[in-house]
Backbone of each chain as nested JSON, in Angstrom:
{
  "chains": [
    {"id": "A", "residues": [
      {"number": 1, "name": "MET", "atoms": {"N": [344.203, 158.609, 397.524], "CA": [345.164, 159.769, 397.029], "C": [344.84, 159.994, 395.629]}},
      {"number": 2, "name": "PHE", "atoms": {"N": [344.651, 159.011, 394.842], "CA": [344.517, 159.191, 393.425], "C": [343.298, 159.823, 393.087]}},
      {"number": 3, "name": "GLY", "atoms": {"N": [342.304, 159.751, 393.926], "CA": [340.982, 160.267, 393.609], "C": [340.647, 161.646, 394.252]}},
      {"number": 4, "name": "ALA", "atoms": {"N": [341.72, 162.5, 394.594], "CA": [341.482, 163.579, 395.34], "C": [340.973, 164.875, 394.7]}},
      {"number": 5, "name": "THR", "atoms": {"N": [341.216, 164.731, 393.319], "CA": [340.895, 166.007, 392.533], "C": [339.413, 166.517, 392.827]}},
      {"number": 6, "name": "PRO", "atoms": {"N": [338.393, 165.703, 392.724], "CA": [337.158, 166.38, 392.935], "C": [336.941, 166.93, 394.223]}},
      {"number": 7, "name": "TYR", "atoms": {"N": [337.576, 166.39, 395.195], "CA": [337.508, 166.859, 396.615], "C": [338.209, 168.289, 396.685]}},
      {"number": 8, "name": "LEU", "atoms": {"N": [339.349, 168.456, 395.883], "CA": [340.029, 169.663, 395.941], "C": [339.198, 170.801, 395.305]}},
      {"number": 9, "name": "VAL", "atoms": {"N": [338.629, 170.33, 394.026], "CA": [337.736, 171.371, 393.417], "C": [336.512, 171.708, 394.225]}},
      {"number": 10, "name": "GLU", "atoms": {"N": [335.981, 170.823, 395.007], "CA": [334.892, 171.221, 395.891], "C": [335.389, 172.099, 397.015]}},
      {"number": 11, "name": "ALA", "atoms": {"N": [336.457, 171.698, 397.639], "CA": [336.933, 172.614, 398.743], "C": [337.406, 173.918, 398.423]}},
      {"number": 12, "name": "PHE", "atoms": {"N": [337.941, 174.072, 397.078], "CA": [338.433, 175.398, 396.638], "C": [337.668, 175.782, 395.473]}},
      {"number": 13, "name": "SER", "atoms": {"N": [336.647, 176.612, 395.604], "CA": [335.736, 177.027, 394.519], "C": [336.552, 177.645, 393.432]}},
      {"number": 14, "name": "ASP", "atoms": {"N": [337.568, 178.307, 393.63], "CA": [338.391, 179.036, 392.658], "C": [339.378, 178.159, 391.924]}},
      {"number": 15, "name": "LEU", "atoms": {"N": [339.453, 176.939, 392.275], "CA": [340.407, 176.031, 391.753], "C": [339.896, 175.287, 390.607]}},
      {"number": 16, "name": "PRO", "atoms": {"N": [340.368, 175.505, 389.358], "CA": [339.892, 174.638, 388.219], "C": [340.265, 173.308, 388.401]}},
      {"number": 17, "name": "GLU", "atoms": {"N": [339.548, 172.367, 387.822], "CA": [339.83, 170.954, 387.961], "C": [341.209, 170.634, 387.342]}},
      {"number": 18, "name": "VAL", "atoms": {"N": [341.578, 171.334, 386.229], "CA": [342.908, 171.051, 385.623], "C": [344.024, 171.3, 386.598]}},
      {"number": 19, "name": "GLU", "atoms": {"N": [343.909, 172.473, 387.269], "CA": [344.908, 172.858, 388.193], "C": [344.967, 171.995, 389.392]}},
      {"number": 20, "name": "ALA", "atoms": {"N": [343.782, 171.616, 389.883], "CA": [343.738, 170.537, 390.992], "C": [344.369, 169.299, 390.661]}},
      {"number": 21, "name": "ARG", "atoms": {"N": [344.132, 168.824, 389.429], "CA": [344.843, 167.6, 389.005], "C": [346.36, 167.841, 389.024]}},
      {"number": 22, "name": "GLU", "atoms": {"N": [346.767, 168.995, 388.559], "CA": [348.224, 169.208, 388.433], "C": [348.831, 169.246, 389.91]}},
      {"number": 23, "name": "ILE", "atoms": {"N": [348.135, 169.835, 390.733], "CA": [348.561, 170.003, 392.064], "C": [348.737, 168.655, 392.675]}},
      {"number": 24, "name": "LEU", "atoms": {"N": [347.655, 167.753, 392.471], "CA": [347.801, 166.42, 392.997], "C": [348.91, 165.661, 392.357]}},
      {"number": 25, "name": "ARG", "atoms": {"N": [349.101, 165.832, 391.085], "CA": [350.135, 165.059, 390.358], "C": [351.4, 165.534, 390.947]}},
      {"number": 26, "name": "ASN", "atoms": {"N": [351.654, 166.832, 391.226], "CA": [352.928, 167.363, 391.709], "C": [353.179, 166.852, 393.204]}},
      {"number": 27, "name": "TRP", "atoms": {"N": [351.998, 166.827, 393.864], "CA": [352.286, 166.375, 395.207], "C": [352.644, 164.775, 395.193]}},
      {"number": 28, "name": "MET", "atoms": {"N": [352.174, 164.059, 394.244], "CA": [352.631, 162.616, 394.245], "C": [353.997, 162.605, 393.843]}},
      {"number": 29, "name": "ARG", "atoms": {"N": [354.378, 163.473, 392.76], "CA": [355.793, 163.511, 392.208], "C": [356.682, 163.713, 393.389]}},
      {"number": 30, "name": "THR", "atoms": {"N": [356.471, 164.514, 394.203], "CA": [357.383, 165.126, 395.206], "C": [357.245, 164.399, 396.486]}},
      {"number": 31, "name": "PHE", "atoms": {"N": [356.208, 163.538, 396.643], "CA": [355.988, 162.784, 397.935], "C": [357.273, 162.319, 398.626]}},
      {"number": 32, "name": "SER", "atoms": {"N": [358.042, 161.565, 397.92], "CA": [359.225, 161.022, 398.593], "C": [360.277, 162.037, 399.148]}},
      {"number": 33, "name": "GLU", "atoms": {"N": [360.194, 163.313, 398.457], "CA": [361.061, 164.186, 398.949], "C": [360.77, 164.716, 400.379]}},
      {"number": 34, "name": "ARG", "atoms": {"N": [359.407, 164.837, 400.492], "CA": [358.832, 165.182, 401.938], "C": [358.78, 164.093, 402.793]}},
      {"number": 35, "name": "HIS", "atoms": {"N": [358.806, 162.938, 402.272], "CA": [358.624, 161.781, 403.268], "C": [359.684, 160.673, 402.892]}},
      {"number": 36, "name": "PRO", "atoms": {"N": [360.927, 161.122, 403.193], "CA": [362.097, 160.083, 402.798], "C": [361.927, 158.862, 403.6]}},
      {"number": 37, "name": "ALA", "atoms": {"N": [362.264, 157.797, 403.049], "CA": [362.09, 156.429, 403.715], "C": [363.026, 156.403, 404.872]}}
    ]},
    {"id": "B", "residues": [
      {"number": 1, "name": "MET", "atoms": {"N": [358.144, 149.272, 410.749], "CA": [356.843, 148.515, 410.682], "C": [355.979, 149.598, 409.699]}},
      {"number": 2, "name": "LYS", "atoms": {"N": [355.424, 148.892, 408.751], "CA": [354.711, 149.615, 407.702], "C": [353.149, 149.541, 407.955]}},
      {"number": 3, "name": "THR", "atoms": {"N": [352.572, 150.555, 407.665], "CA": [351.095, 150.627, 407.623], "C": [350.52, 150.519, 406.277]}},
      {"number": 4, "name": "TYR", "atoms": {"N": [349.721, 149.54, 406.039], "CA": [349.096, 149.373, 404.739], "C": [347.576, 149.768, 404.779]}},
      {"number": 5, "name": "MET", "atoms": {"N": [347.232, 150.396, 403.681], "CA": [345.792, 150.573, 403.505], "C": [345.377, 149.644, 402.402]}},
      {"number": 6, "name": "THR", "atoms": {"N": [344.435, 148.729, 402.576], "CA": [344.0, 147.848, 401.574], "C": [342.638, 148.421, 400.916]}},
      {"number": 7, "name": "VAL", "atoms": {"N": [342.722, 148.296, 399.65], "CA": [341.559, 149.01, 398.982], "C": [340.761, 147.674, 398.43]}},
      {"number": 8, "name": "PHE", "atoms": {"N": [339.526, 147.674, 398.651], "CA": [338.702, 146.665, 398.096], "C": [337.936, 147.298, 396.992]}},
      {"number": 9, "name": "ILE", "atoms": {"N": [337.889, 146.525, 395.887], "CA": [337.226, 147.124, 394.749], "C": [336.054, 146.103, 394.38]}},
      {"number": 10, "name": "PRO", "atoms": {"N": [334.807, 146.497, 394.862], "CA": [333.72, 145.463, 394.704], "C": [333.427, 145.166, 393.313]}},
      {"number": 11, "name": "GLU", "atoms": {"N": [333.64, 146.248, 392.404], "CA": [333.308, 145.929, 391.026], "C": [334.112, 144.79, 390.372]}},
      {"number": 12, "name": "LEU", "atoms": {"N": [335.224, 144.572, 390.951], "CA": [335.986, 143.516, 390.477], "C": [335.514, 142.074, 390.935]}},
      {"number": 13, "name": "ASN", "atoms": {"N": [334.384, 142.015, 391.568], "CA": [333.889, 140.697, 392.053], "C": [333.697, 139.802, 391.004]}},
      {"number": 14, "name": "ILE", "atoms": {"N": [333.462, 140.233, 389.723], "CA": [333.321, 139.388, 388.687], "C": [334.381, 138.405, 388.373]}},
      {"number": 15, "name": "MET", "atoms": {"N": [335.639, 138.749, 389.038], "CA": [336.905, 137.956, 388.783], "C": [336.723, 136.807, 389.771]}},
      {"number": 16, "name": "LYS", "atoms": {"N": [335.686, 136.781, 390.668], "CA": [335.461, 135.643, 391.452], "C": [336.381, 135.298, 392.667]}},
      {"number": 17, "name": "THR", "atoms": {"N": [337.51, 135.999, 392.514], "CA": [338.457, 135.746, 393.677], "C": [338.624, 137.03, 394.423]}},
      {"number": 18, "name": "VAL", "atoms": {"N": [338.359, 136.977, 395.634], "CA": [338.358, 138.171, 396.515], "C": [339.825, 138.65, 396.526]}},
      {"number": 19, "name": "SER", "atoms": {"N": [340.783, 137.928, 396.483], "CA": [342.166, 138.428, 396.532], "C": [342.551, 139.329, 395.413]}},
      {"number": 20, "name": "LYS", "atoms": {"N": [341.971, 139.017, 394.253], "CA": [342.264, 139.818, 393.142], "C": [341.498, 141.244, 393.172]}},
      {"number": 21, "name": "ASP", "atoms": {"N": [340.644, 141.345, 394.12], "CA": [339.947, 142.585, 394.32], "C": [340.609, 143.516, 395.252]}},
      {"number": 22, "name": "ILE", "atoms": {"N": [341.727, 143.103, 395.658], "CA": [342.413, 143.864, 396.854], "C": [343.762, 144.355, 396.318]}},
      {"number": 23, "name": "ILE", "atoms": {"N": [344.031, 145.613, 396.521], "CA": [345.401, 146.093, 396.464], "C": [345.848, 146.608, 397.758]}},
      {"number": 24, "name": "LYS", "atoms": {"N": [347.145, 146.571, 397.919], "CA": [347.633, 147.079, 399.125], "C": [348.416, 148.356, 398.939]}},
      {"number": 25, "name": "ILE", "atoms": {"N": [348.198, 149.35, 399.66], "CA": [348.989, 150.57, 399.526], "C": [349.787, 150.826, 400.82]}},
      {"number": 26, "name": "ASP", "atoms": {"N": [351.063, 150.863, 400.696], "CA": [351.886, 151.203, 401.913], "C": [351.715, 152.748, 402.02]}},
      {"number": 27, "name": "LEU", "atoms": {"N": [351.229, 153.01, 403.234], "CA": [351.001, 154.449, 403.436], "C": [352.184, 155.332, 403.677]}},
      {"number": 28, "name": "ASP", "atoms": {"N": [353.361, 154.621, 403.881], "CA": [354.599, 155.421, 403.913], "C": [355.144, 155.605, 402.462]}},
      {"number": 29, "name": "ASN", "atoms": {"N": [354.65, 154.933, 401.543], "CA": [355.041, 155.106, 400.204], "C": [353.903, 154.797, 399.27]}},
      {"number": 30, "name": "PRO", "atoms": {"N": [352.888, 155.719, 399.315], "CA": [351.639, 155.311, 398.769], "C": [351.492, 155.204, 397.261]}},
      {"number": 31, "name": "PHE", "atoms": {"N": [352.522, 155.637, 396.599], "CA": [352.434, 155.523, 395.119], "C": [353.048, 154.407, 394.516]}},
      {"number": 32, "name": "LYS", "atoms": {"N": [353.549, 153.545, 395.375], "CA": [354.085, 152.31, 394.972], "C": [353.053, 151.248, 395.378]}},
      {"number": 33, "name": "VAL", "atoms": {"N": [352.323, 150.837, 394.487], "CA": [351.327, 149.863, 394.845], "C": [351.67, 148.486, 394.735]}},
      {"number": 34, "name": "SER", "atoms": {"N": [351.62, 147.699, 395.701], "CA": [351.949, 146.36, 395.768], "C": [350.807, 145.493, 395.124]}},
      {"number": 35, "name": "GLY", "atoms": {"N": [351.157, 144.328, 394.904], "CA": [350.123, 143.332, 394.463], "C": [350.309, 143.239, 392.9]}},
      {"number": 36, "name": "LYS", "atoms": {"N": [349.587, 142.484, 392.407], "CA": [349.63, 142.306, 390.826], "C": [349.611, 143.473, 390.084]}},
      {"number": 37, "name": "LYS", "atoms": {"N": [350.554, 143.724, 389.127], "CA": [350.495, 144.875, 388.378], "C": [349.101, 145.061, 387.581]}},
      {"number": 38, "name": "ASP", "atoms": {"N": [348.686, 143.792, 387.195], "CA": [347.504, 143.859, 386.344], "C": [346.408, 144.454, 387.259]}},
      {"number": 39, "name": "ASN", "atoms": {"N": [346.401, 144.109, 388.558], "CA": [345.296, 144.581, 389.364], "C": [345.3, 146.141, 389.384]}},
      {"number": 40, "name": "TYR", "atoms": {"N": [346.546, 146.72, 389.582], "CA": [346.598, 148.067, 389.711], "C": [346.047, 148.857, 388.585]}},
      {"number": 41, "name": "TYR", "atoms": {"N": [346.282, 148.362, 387.389], "CA": [345.844, 149.016, 386.183], "C": [344.196, 148.852, 386.145]}},
      {"number": 42, "name": "ARG", "atoms": {"N": [343.773, 147.704, 386.686], "CA": [342.349, 147.55, 386.606], "C": [341.73, 148.586, 387.631]}},
      {"number": 43, "name": "VAL", "atoms": {"N": [342.438, 148.664, 388.747], "CA": [341.861, 149.494, 389.881], "C": [341.835, 150.962, 389.632]}},
      {"number": 44, "name": "ASP", "atoms": {"N": [342.921, 151.422, 388.861], "CA": [343.1, 152.817, 388.668], "C": [341.948, 153.594, 388.228]}},
      {"number": 45, "name": "PRO", "atoms": {"N": [341.185, 153.199, 387.125], "CA": [339.978, 153.999, 386.836], "C": [339.033, 154.162, 387.847]}},
      {"number": 46, "name": "TYR", "atoms": {"N": [339.015, 152.992, 388.725], "CA": [337.993, 153.116, 389.847], "C": [338.324, 154.138, 390.631]}},
      {"number": 47, "name": "LEU", "atoms": {"N": [339.635, 154.281, 390.95], "CA": [339.965, 155.288, 391.969], "C": [339.722, 156.706, 391.514]}},
      {"number": 48, "name": "TYR", "atoms": {"N": [339.808, 156.859, 390.376], "CA": [339.488, 158.195, 389.729], "C": [337.91, 158.471, 389.659]}},
      {"number": 49, "name": "SER", "atoms": {"N": [337.229, 157.445, 389.459], "CA": [335.815, 157.686, 389.24], "C": [334.891, 157.503, 390.489]}},
      {"number": 50, "name": "ASN", "atoms": {"N": [335.44, 156.991, 391.55], "CA": [334.691, 156.751, 392.702], "C": [335.288, 157.211, 393.959]}},
      {"number": 51, "name": "ASN", "atoms": {"N": [334.517, 158.147, 394.581], "CA": [335.146, 158.798, 395.679], "C": [334.269, 158.687, 397.019]}},
      {"number": 52, "name": "GLY", "atoms": {"N": [333.379, 157.711, 396.984], "CA": [332.63, 157.546, 398.2], "C": [333.371, 156.863, 399.19]}},
      {"number": 53, "name": "HIS", "atoms": {"N": [332.648, 156.508, 400.341], "CA": [333.388, 155.819, 401.468], "C": [333.232, 154.268, 401.303]}},
      {"number": 54, "name": "ILE", "atoms": {"N": [334.194, 153.714, 401.618], "CA": [334.196, 152.206, 401.483], "C": [333.228, 151.488, 402.323]}},
      {"number": 55, "name": "ILE", "atoms": {"N": [332.965, 152.268, 403.353], "CA": [331.959, 151.749, 404.351], "C": [330.669, 151.501, 403.576]}},
      {"number": 56, "name": "ASP", "atoms": {"N": [330.343, 152.303, 402.725], "CA": [329.15, 152.134, 401.917], "C": [329.126, 151.112, 400.824]}},
      {"number": 57, "name": "ALA", "atoms": {"N": [330.402, 150.679, 400.501], "CA": [330.522, 149.783, 399.43], "C": [330.687, 148.329, 399.866]}},
      {"number": 58, "name": "ILE", "atoms": {"N": [331.004, 148.144, 401.034], "CA": [331.259, 146.785, 401.481], "C": [330.114, 146.219, 402.358]}},
      {"number": 59, "name": "SER", "atoms": {"N": [329.773, 144.935, 401.896], "CA": [328.701, 144.432, 402.706], "C": [329.398, 143.535, 403.799]}},
      {"number": 60, "name": "GLU", "atoms": {"N": [328.586, 143.102, 404.754], "CA": [329.08, 142.197, 405.759], "C": [329.555, 140.972, 405.277]}},
      {"number": 61, "name": "LYS", "atoms": {"N": [328.851, 140.469, 404.251], "CA": [329.292, 139.234, 403.538], "C": [330.599, 139.299, 402.976]}},
      {"number": 62, "name": "GLN", "atoms": {"N": [330.838, 140.409, 402.285], "CA": [332.161, 140.557, 401.657], "C": [333.15, 140.699, 402.685]}},
      {"number": 63, "name": "LEU", "atoms": {"N": [332.82, 141.356, 403.775], "CA": [333.921, 141.465, 404.841], "C": [334.182, 140.085, 405.486]}},
      {"number": 64, "name": "LYS", "atoms": {"N": [333.232, 139.247, 405.568], "CA": [333.634, 137.922, 406.094], "C": [334.578, 137.32, 405.184]}},
      {"number": 65, "name": "ASN", "atoms": {"N": [334.33, 137.416, 403.755], "CA": [335.264, 136.825, 402.853], "C": [336.597, 137.342, 403.007]}},
      {"number": 66, "name": "LEU", "atoms": {"N": [336.708, 138.616, 403.138], "CA": [337.984, 139.37, 403.237], "C": [338.735, 138.93, 404.44]}},
      {"number": 67, "name": "ASN", "atoms": {"N": [338.057, 138.598, 405.504], "CA": [338.797, 138.269, 406.733], "C": [339.795, 136.986, 406.5]}},
      {"number": 68, "name": "THR", "atoms": {"N": [339.288, 136.183, 405.538], "CA": [340.129, 135.044, 405.353], "C": [341.569, 135.422, 404.706]}},
      {"number": 69, "name": "TYR", "atoms": {"N": [341.546, 136.579, 404.254], "CA": [342.774, 136.992, 403.577], "C": [343.679, 137.95, 404.438]}},
      {"number": 70, "name": "GLU", "atoms": {"N": [343.394, 137.947, 405.687], "CA": [344.165, 138.82, 406.57], "C": [344.333, 140.228, 405.952]}},
      {"number": 71, "name": "SER", "atoms": {"N": [343.282, 140.703, 405.429], "CA": [343.462, 141.987, 404.812], "C": [342.869, 143.089, 405.637]}},
      {"number": 72, "name": "ALA", "atoms": {"N": [343.286, 144.25, 405.248], "CA": [342.726, 145.427, 405.89], "C": [341.857, 146.181, 405.023]}},
      {"number": 73, "name": "ILE", "atoms": {"N": [340.901, 146.699, 405.612], "CA": [339.99, 147.562, 404.84], "C": [339.829, 148.878, 405.735]}},
      {"number": 74, "name": "ILE", "atoms": {"N": [340.247, 149.962, 405.205], "CA": [339.995, 151.167, 406.128], "C": [339.407, 152.26, 405.251]}},
      {"number": 75, "name": "ALA", "atoms": {"N": [339.657, 152.197, 404.067], "CA": [339.134, 153.393, 403.282], "C": [339.088, 152.951, 401.774]}},
      {"number": 76, "name": "ASN", "atoms": {"N": [338.598, 153.917, 400.989], "CA": [338.507, 153.505, 399.628], "C": [339.248, 154.483, 398.715]}},
      {"number": 77, "name": "GLY", "atoms": {"N": [338.94, 154.683, 397.519], "CA": [339.532, 155.558, 396.585], "C": [339.377, 157.055, 396.933]}},
      {"number": 78, "name": "GLY", "atoms": {"N": [338.562, 157.43, 397.85], "CA": [338.526, 158.802, 398.24], "C": [339.462, 159.154, 399.458]}},
      {"number": 79, "name": "TYR", "atoms": {"N": [340.659, 158.597, 399.529], "CA": [341.627, 158.722, 400.608], "C": [341.733, 160.14, 401.012]}},
      {"number": 80, "name": "LEU", "atoms": {"N": [341.88, 161.0, 399.976], "CA": [342.143, 162.476, 400.209], "C": [340.89, 163.227, 400.434]}},
      {"number": 81, "name": "SER", "atoms": {"N": [339.791, 162.633, 400.6], "CA": [338.565, 163.406, 400.812], "C": [338.907, 164.232, 402.039]}},
      {"number": 82, "name": "ASP", "atoms": {"N": [337.937, 165.147, 402.376], "CA": [338.332, 165.969, 403.615], "C": [337.801, 165.224, 404.788]}},
      {"number": 83, "name": "ILE", "atoms": {"N": [338.772, 164.375, 405.183], "CA": [338.611, 163.586, 406.412], "C": [338.682, 164.449, 407.719]}},
      {"number": 84, "name": "LEU", "atoms": {"N": [337.6, 164.698, 408.195], "CA": [337.671, 165.561, 409.389], "C": [337.773, 164.654, 410.553]}},
      {"number": 85, "name": "GLU", "atoms": {"N": [338.022, 165.319, 411.654], "CA": [338.231, 164.436, 412.908], "C": [336.816, 163.621, 413.171]}},
      {"number": 86, "name": "LEU", "atoms": {"N": [335.787, 164.373, 412.952], "CA": [334.492, 163.726, 413.176], "C": [334.332, 162.544, 412.43]}},
      {"number": 87, "name": "GLU", "atoms": {"N": [334.638, 162.749, 411.104], "CA": [334.379, 161.607, 410.17], "C": [335.37, 160.505, 410.599]}},
      {"number": 88, "name": "PHE", "atoms": {"N": [336.574, 160.71, 410.999], "CA": [337.451, 159.824, 411.399], "C": [336.844, 159.013, 412.604]}},
      {"number": 89, "name": "ASN", "atoms": {"N": [336.296, 159.759, 413.497], "CA": [335.625, 159.096, 414.686], "C": [334.583, 158.071, 414.199]}},
      {"number": 90, "name": "ILE", "atoms": {"N": [333.721, 158.588, 413.363], "CA": [332.73, 157.75, 412.787], "C": [333.216, 156.566, 412.03]}},
      {"number": 91, "name": "LEU", "atoms": {"N": [334.195, 156.779, 411.259], "CA": [334.846, 155.722, 410.558], "C": [335.469, 154.577, 411.525]}},
      {"number": 92, "name": "TYR", "atoms": {"N": [336.031, 155.189, 412.517], "CA": [336.66, 154.265, 413.438], "C": [335.837, 153.411, 414.193]}},
      {"number": 93, "name": "HIS", "atoms": {"N": [334.604, 153.983, 414.573], "CA": [333.613, 153.211, 415.194], "C": [333.008, 152.196, 414.418]}},
      {"number": 94, "name": "GLN", "atoms": {"N": [332.882, 152.586, 413.131], "CA": [332.278, 151.594, 412.152], "C": [333.136, 150.412, 411.976]}},
      {"number": 95, "name": "LEU", "atoms": {"N": [334.451, 150.785, 411.855], "CA": [335.304, 149.723, 411.75], "C": [335.323, 148.753, 412.891]}},
      {"number": 96, "name": "GLU", "atoms": {"N": [335.173, 149.409, 414.072], "CA": [335.174, 148.717, 415.284], "C": [333.955, 147.678, 415.295]}},
      {"number": 97, "name": "ASN", "atoms": {"N": [332.827, 148.204, 414.836], "CA": [331.599, 147.413, 414.848], "C": [331.617, 146.183, 413.894]}},
      {"number": 98, "name": "ILE", "atoms": {"N": [332.155, 146.48, 412.754], "CA": [332.132, 145.401, 411.777], "C": [333.374, 144.561, 411.852]}},
      {"number": 99, "name": "GLY", "atoms": {"N": [334.36, 144.935, 412.735], "CA": [335.394, 143.954, 412.845], "C": [336.479, 144.047, 411.794]}},
      {"number": 100, "name": "VAL", "atoms": {"N": [336.564, 145.223, 411.261], "CA": [337.609, 145.317, 410.147], "C": [338.954, 145.146, 410.771]}},
      {"number": 101, "name": "ILE", "atoms": {"N": [339.876, 144.571, 410.058], "CA": [341.217, 144.354, 410.462], "C": [342.154, 145.161, 409.623]}},
      {"number": 102, "name": "VAL", "atoms": {"N": [343.207, 145.451, 410.281], "CA": [344.24, 146.218, 409.587], "C": [345.593, 145.489, 409.666]}},
      {"number": 103, "name": "THR", "atoms": {"N": [346.261, 145.397, 408.611], "CA": [347.469, 144.582, 408.639], "C": [348.748, 145.408, 408.784]}},
      {"number": 104, "name": "TYR", "atoms": {"N": [349.487, 144.919, 409.492], "CA": [350.92, 145.365, 409.345], "C": [351.711, 144.438, 408.614]}},
      {"number": 105, "name": "THR", "atoms": {"N": [352.835, 144.763, 408.112], "CA": [353.686, 143.896, 407.346], "C": [353.882, 142.46, 408.037]}},
      {"number": 106, "name": "GLY", "atoms": {"N": [353.335, 141.523, 407.504], "CA": [353.595, 140.184, 408.06], "C": [353.073, 139.965, 409.351]}},
      {"number": 107, "name": "ASP", "atoms": {"N": [352.318, 140.825, 409.749], "CA": [351.852, 140.7, 411.165], "C": [350.363, 140.692, 411.292]}},
      {"number": 108, "name": "CYS", "atoms": {"N": [350.045, 140.613, 412.358], "CA": [348.446, 140.757, 412.472], "C": [348.132, 142.086, 412.912]}},
      {"number": 109, "name": "VAL", "atoms": {"N": [347.004, 142.184, 413.252], "CA": [346.103, 143.224, 413.042], "C": [345.53, 143.875, 414.237]}},
      {"number": 110, "name": "ASN", "atoms": {"N": [345.334, 145.026, 414.263], "CA": [344.644, 145.624, 415.411], "C": [343.98, 146.916, 414.957]}},
      {"number": 111, "name": "TYR", "atoms": {"N": [343.12, 147.411, 415.831], "CA": [342.388, 148.625, 415.519], "C": [343.273, 149.744, 415.583]}},
      {"number": 112, "name": "GLU", "atoms": {"N": [344.339, 149.74, 416.308], "CA": [345.384, 150.77, 416.359], "C": [345.977, 150.959, 414.954]}},
      {"number": 113, "name": "GLY", "atoms": {"N": [346.061, 149.927, 414.235], "CA": [346.529, 150.02, 412.862], "C": [345.557, 150.944, 412.036]}},
      {"number": 114, "name": "ALA", "atoms": {"N": [344.404, 150.74, 412.278], "CA": [343.334, 151.573, 411.505], "C": [343.559, 153.0, 411.886]}},
      {"number": 115, "name": "ARG", "atoms": {"N": [343.749, 153.218, 413.155], "CA": [343.876, 154.598, 413.684], "C": [345.106, 155.248, 412.974]}},
      {"number": 116, "name": "ILE", "atoms": {"N": [346.219, 154.51, 413.029], "CA": [347.509, 155.029, 412.37], "C": [347.272, 155.316, 410.98]}},
      {"number": 117, "name": "ALA", "atoms": {"N": [346.69, 154.345, 410.264], "CA": [346.608, 154.578, 408.809], "C": [345.592, 155.746, 408.505]}},
      {"number": 118, "name": "VAL", "atoms": {"N": [344.617, 155.89, 409.281], "CA": [343.654, 156.952, 408.933], "C": [344.321, 158.266, 409.181]}},
      {"number": 119, "name": "ARG", "atoms": {"N": [345.116, 158.303, 410.341], "CA": [345.719, 159.691, 410.639], "C": [346.734, 160.07, 409.641]}},
      {"number": 120, "name": "LYS", "atoms": {"N": [347.41, 158.979, 409.083], "CA": [348.294, 159.307, 407.9], "C": [347.514, 159.83, 406.708]}},
      {"number": 121, "name": "MET", "atoms": {"N": [346.321, 159.212, 406.527], "CA": [345.675, 159.79, 405.348], "C": [345.229, 161.066, 405.569]}},
      {"number": 122, "name": "ILE", "atoms": {"N": [344.806, 161.592, 406.812], "CA": [344.443, 162.798, 407.224], "C": [345.62, 163.729, 406.98]}},
      {"number": 123, "name": "ALA", "atoms": {"N": [346.662, 163.345, 407.345], "CA": [347.991, 164.151, 407.179], "C": [348.29, 164.442, 405.766]}},
      {"number": 124, "name": "TYR", "atoms": {"N": [348.012, 163.388, 404.834], "CA": [348.311, 163.56, 403.454], "C": [347.331, 164.624, 402.836]}},
      {"number": 125, "name": "ALA", "atoms": {"N": [345.993, 164.367, 403.319], "CA": [344.981, 165.285, 402.829], "C": [345.296, 166.644, 403.188]}},
      {"number": 126, "name": "ASN", "atoms": {"N": [345.848, 166.885, 404.334], "CA": [346.1, 168.252, 404.865], "C": [347.299, 168.844, 403.932]}},
      {"number": 127, "name": "GLU", "atoms": {"N": [348.189, 167.989, 403.593], "CA": [349.375, 168.472, 402.869], "C": [348.843, 169.025, 401.513]}},
      {"number": 128, "name": "ILE", "atoms": {"N": [347.975, 168.384, 400.859], "CA": [347.514, 168.805, 399.607], "C": [346.618, 170.132, 399.766]}},
      {"number": 129, "name": "LYS", "atoms": {"N": [345.809, 170.09, 400.837], "CA": [345.033, 171.244, 401.02], "C": [345.784, 172.472, 401.258]}},
      {"number": 130, "name": "ALA", "atoms": {"N": [346.974, 172.304, 401.998], "CA": [347.833, 173.432, 402.156], "C": [348.4, 173.845, 400.878]}},
      {"number": 131, "name": "ILE", "atoms": {"N": [348.708, 173.107, 400.04], "CA": [349.289, 173.412, 398.646], "C": [348.194, 174.336, 397.958]}},
      {"number": 132, "name": "CYS", "atoms": {"N": [347.09, 173.942, 398.01], "CA": [345.906, 174.527, 397.436], "C": [345.723, 175.929, 398.092]}},
      {"number": 133, "name": "GLU", "atoms": {"N": [345.827, 175.92, 399.297], "CA": [345.604, 177.207, 400.122], "C": [346.623, 178.273, 399.702]}},
      {"number": 134, "name": "ASN", "atoms": {"N": [347.929, 177.716, 399.631], "CA": [349.065, 178.575, 399.4], "C": [349.411, 178.913, 397.932]}},
      {"number": 135, "name": "ARG", "atoms": {"N": [348.67, 178.358, 397.05], "CA": [348.986, 178.538, 395.664], "C": [348.922, 180.029, 395.238]}},
      {"number": 136, "name": "ALA", "atoms": {"N": [349.725, 180.362, 394.302], "CA": [349.838, 181.853, 393.948], "C": [348.55, 182.161, 393.149]}}
    ]}
  ]
}
């Protein structure tokens, strides 16, 4: 999970690395909301 | 019952104890890394810088050592790589061949555990991909 950024950049050619990192960070931050224990 | 992914960090072999090279990630709560805090911080840079498949990174000898720790190895720092079904099948068969084990909490291990864990990883990867696809 932590290392997803380069894969995202690779998969989405119009996605800058900075934004990919932010998306990943945000996904992590909100993970528990989508997956309540 | 929880599914853990155990990450093996070969670079940390210099520490001489296999147990220190392993962190466990609860796949239902993947951002709370169990194990020694110290290990987490050691591991983190690796996770950012290495995105290959753990299958490439682990030797049979290392696996034998790991078995003694009832640990699971199913994937590495590239969890959110684009794991397609095909890749999953390849991974699964590789795991089968080398006898990798997957732990449940305080329990023993079976290949079904690997299957569950990998499917969770695929689901997580797809979540992130969906966010990227739907971004404004």
